[in-house]
N, C-alpha and C positions, 0 to 999 in steps of 0.2 A: 693500322690505318695511319697515313701520314697527313699531318695538318700543316698549313702554312705557318711560317714563324710567328707572325703577329697573333694568329688565332690560338696557337699553342700557348704563347705567353699569357693570353687572356684567361685560358682555362686554368693555368697554374695559379694566377692571381686570385681567381674566384675560389679555388680550393684552399689556398692559404688563408683567405679572409673567413671562410666558413669554419676552418679548424680553430682559428683564433677566437672567433665569436663563441664557439661551443665551450672553449676553456673559460672565457670571461663569464659566461652564464653559469657554468658549473660552480665557479668560486663565489660569484656574486649572489647566487641563489641559495645561500646556506641557511637562512632563517626559516622557521617553521611556517609562517604565513606564506612565504614565497613558494616553498615546496608544495603546500596544499593548493596554492593557486595554479602552479604548473600542472599538478596532478589533475585538477578540475578541468583545466584547459584541454588536457589530453583527452578527458572523457568527452567534452563537447565536440572536439575535432573528430573523435571516433564516430560520433553520431551523424556527422555530416559527410562521411566518406562516400564515394560513389556506390560502393556495394550496399551500404545501408540505404542510400537513396533508392537503389533498384528494389531492395526488399520492401520499402514503404510503398512502392508503386504497384506491387503485386496485387492479385485479386485477394478476396477474403480467405481463400483456402490456404494462404500462406500464414495466416495468423489463427487458424482454427484447427483444433486437433482433438479427437476423442481420446479419453484416458480410461478405458474399461477398468474399473477398480478391482484390484485383486485383494480381496480381504484376507485371503489365506496366505498371501505372499508377504512382501515388504513394503507395499504402498502405505503411505501415511498422509491423511488429509490434515493440513495445517491451516486453521482458521485465524486470519489476521482481523481482529475485531476492533473497528474504529468506533469511537464514541458517537452516539446519537445518529446511527445510520440504520437502525433496525436490526442490529447485530444480535441483540438478546433473543428476539423471536427467531432469527435465522438459526442461531446456535441451538435453540431448543428443537427446531426441526431436525437438525443433525443427530441429536441424541434420542429423540422420542418419535420421530415420524418416518424414518427410513424403513422400507420394507426389504430387509436384507436377511441373509442366512444367519448372521450373528449380531443382532441389533444390541444397542447399549442397554445395560440393566440399570434402570432408574428406580430407586427406592424413595417413596413419598417422604417429604420433609428433609431430604438430603440434597444439598446443592450440586453435588457431583454424581455423575453416572459412571458405571464401569463399562468401557468400550474395548472389549478384548476380541481377538481373532478366534475363530472356531478351533477348539481343541488346543488353545494356547493362551497363555497369560500375556502375550505381547499386545500392544495397543495399536489401533488403526486410526484413532482420532486424536489430534492435539488441539484442544480447545478449552475454553473456560468451563464448560459443563462436563468435561471428561477429566480434566486434570487440575482445574483451578487456574492459577496464573503462575506457572513455574518459571516463566521468563520475565515476570514483572507485570503489574496491572496494566492492561491494555498495551502490551508490548507491540512496538511497531516493526516494520520490515527489517530495519537495521538490527534490532534487538533479537528478533526471531532467527535471522540468518546466522547469528553468532551462537545463540543459546539452544535452538532446537536439536541439532545433531549432537551437541554435548550432553543434553539431557537424555536423549534417547539412547545414546551409547552407555550412559551411566545406568539407565533403567533396564536395558535389555542386553547390553554388551555390544560390541562393534559389529555392525553389519554394513560393509561397504556398498552393497547393492540396494540399500534402502532408498526408495523413491518418495520424495516429499512433494505433494500436490497442494500448492498454496491456493487458498480461496479467501475472498473477502466480499463485502457488500458496501456499495456507495450510495450517497444520497445527494440530492439537489443542494448545493452548498449554502444558499441563503437560509432555506428551511432548517438545514442541519445546524448552522451557526446559531439561529434563533432558539432552537430546541436546547442547545448547550447552554446558552444564556439563561434560559428558564430553569435549567437544572441547577445551575449555581445559585439562583434565587431560592431554590428549594432545599439548598444545603449540600448538594454534591460538590465534590472538589477534585477527586482523582489524585489527591495529594501523595498517595502512596506509589504512584507511578515512578519508575526508576529513571527512565530516559537514558539508559546505558548506551554509550557510543564509543567505539574504539577502546573498550576495556574500562571505561570509567563513567561516572555520572557527572552531569554539568555542575559547575560551581554556582553559588548564588549570584556571583558577578555575571556569569554567562546567562543565567536564567533567574532573574530576580522575581520574587513572588509578587503577585498583583494585589494581594490583600494581607492584612494582619489578623491574627486570631485564628480561630478554628475553621471558619468558613467565610463565604462572601454573600450571605443571604440578603444583605441590604443593598446590593449593587444595583445601580440604575444602568439602563442601556448605554447612555453616553459615557459612564464610568467604565463599563465593560469594554467599550470601543477604545477607550483612552489609554489602556494599559499596553505598552508596546511589546511586552514579553508574554502577552496572552497566547497560550498555545491553542486556543480555539481558532485563531486566524490560520487559514489554509491548512487546517488539521489533516485533511485527507491526503494532500500532497506531501506534507511532511512525513506522515506515517507510512507512506508507500515508497518514499525515496531512500536512497543510500546516503545517509547523513555524513558518512565518512568522506564523501566527495567534497563537502563544503566546510570541513573542519568542525563537524558535529554542531555544537551549539555556540561556537565562537563566531559571532556575527561579524567580527573584525578581521577574520581570516582573509576576506576578499570583499570587493565592492558589492553592494546590495543587488544591483542589476545582474551581475554575474552569478551571485549565489542563487537568486530566484530562477534564473535560466536553467542552471544545473539541476536544481531541485525538481522543477517541472519535467525536464527531459528525463531524469532518472525515474520519477514517479510513473511517467508513461511507459517507459521501458519495462519496469518491473511489473506493472499491471498487465501489460501485454504478455509478459512471460508466465503469468499465473495460469494455472489449469482452468480456473473458473472464477468469475465474479458475478454478483448479482446487483441489480438496481432496485432500491426500495420502492421506487415509483412504478415498477413493472413486475409485480409479484408472480403473475401467472407465467409470464415469459421467462422469469428467472428460474421457476420450477421446471419448466420444460427444458431450459438450457442445462440445468444441472443433471437432469435425468439422461439427457442425450450425451452429455460429456463423459459421465462416469458409468453409464449403463446401470444405474440404480433408480428405483422409483420410491416416491413418497406415498404413504397410505392415504393421507388427507391433503386436500388442495391448499395452497397458500392463499391467504386472504388479503385483499387489497383495501387498505384504509383510505378514505377520502382525505384530502388536505385538512378539512375542518375537524376531522377526528383526531388529528395529531396534536401534540402540545404546542408546536410551532404555529399551527393554525389558529390557536386561541389567543395569540399575541398580535396586537396591531402595531405596526411599525410605520412611522411617518416617512415622508419622501426623503427628507434630509438624512435620517439615520439609515434608511435603506440604501441610499447611494454610498454612504460611508461603509456599510457592510459589504457591498459589492466591491468597493475599492480594496478593502482589507482582505478580501477572500478571492482576489482576481486569479490567483494560481489555481485554486480549487474550481473556479468556474471554467477555466480552460481545461483542466484535467477532466472535469465532468462531461464537457462537450466531446473530448476525445473518447472517453469511456462509453458514452452513448453510441457513438459511431461504431466503435469496436464490438459493443454488446450486440447490436443489431446485425452487424456483419456475421457474427458467430451464430446468431439465431437463424438468419436466412440460409447460412451454409447448411445446418442440419435439417431445416425444413425443405431445402432443395434436394436432399438426398433421397426423398421418397415420401409419399403421403400414406398416412394410416389413420385409423380411428382416433388414436391418441394425438397424433399431430394436428388432425383436423379440429380437435376440441380446443386447441390453443390459438386458432385463427381469430 
C-alpha cells in the first residue's frame, strides 16, 4: 500500500519515538520497586482487557462448574483456612461428616485424621485436620500455591495430572475482625504463621510486631485499630490475593492506592477460580453448594448460629470505632460483597438445573 509522503514520514516518526521510549523505560526501570510496579500494572491492565470485560458480563453459567470429586483418582481438595471465618467447624465437616466411599479415619483425642484414598495411601484432602499445617500456620493463597504441589510431590511422588480443588470459607468482615480482636484478648496470636512470599518471610521492618511479650491480652479496641501493621485488617483479601504482585509485604514497593487495587482484584480473581467457597452466614446454602459442586453429601446438616451466639456478637462496638473498623477493612467489605453475589449465582445455577426433594429442602 502506498502512502502520501507526509503521512509516511509521520508513521516513521511515531515508530522511532516508540522504539526510543521503549529503550528509555527498559534502562530507567532497573530498580526492584519499579519492576514490581510495572509487573503489577501489567496485571491490572490484563484485568481490564475487552476479553475479560466480556467474560465478566456473561451469565452465571460462565463462573459455575461442577467438579465431581474423584476420590480414587488424583483430585485433591485444598482448604485455605482464614482465621475467624468458621473454618474450624467447616474443616471438621470435611474430615468427620462426609458420606463417602473412603472417609477420613479420626481417632479420639488426636488432632489429625487420616484421609487416604480407597486401596491407597495417597491423600485426597489437604487441610489442618488431615495434615496439620505443612505450609505454615494458616497458610494463605500465595503460600499454598508454592507449597502444596511441592509437598504432595515429596509425599507421593510427582503426578503431573493431579487436580487441586481449592476451597475456603468467608465471613462478614466487621464480625470477623471483631472476633479476631476478641481472640487476641484471650491470648491467641498466630505468631507462628510464616507469611512466606516469593521464597522468603517478611523482615521485621516490613512487618513490625504490634505488641511486645508473649501475647496481646491487654489490648483495647483503639490500640488494636492503631497498629498499622495489624494483619487483621483486610485479612480475607490479603490471604486470597497473590502477594507477589505487590512486592509481598514491602508496602513501599508501590503507592498504597495501587497496592490495594491490585490486592482486591487479585483476591476476586482467585476466589472466582476456586472450585468452591462457603459463607459462614449461609450454612444451609453452603452445604447444598458443596454437595452439588463435588457430588458428595454430608451425613449431618450444617448448623447456623445466630449473630448473638458468636464471640463477635458478645462485644459492643461504639459508632466511632465501628466506622474505623469499616474504613480499615474496606477491601474485605468490597470482597465480601463480590463473594456474596458470586455465591448466590452459583447457588441459583445448581438449583435451576432441576428440582428434587434434596433441592427443595434448601429453599
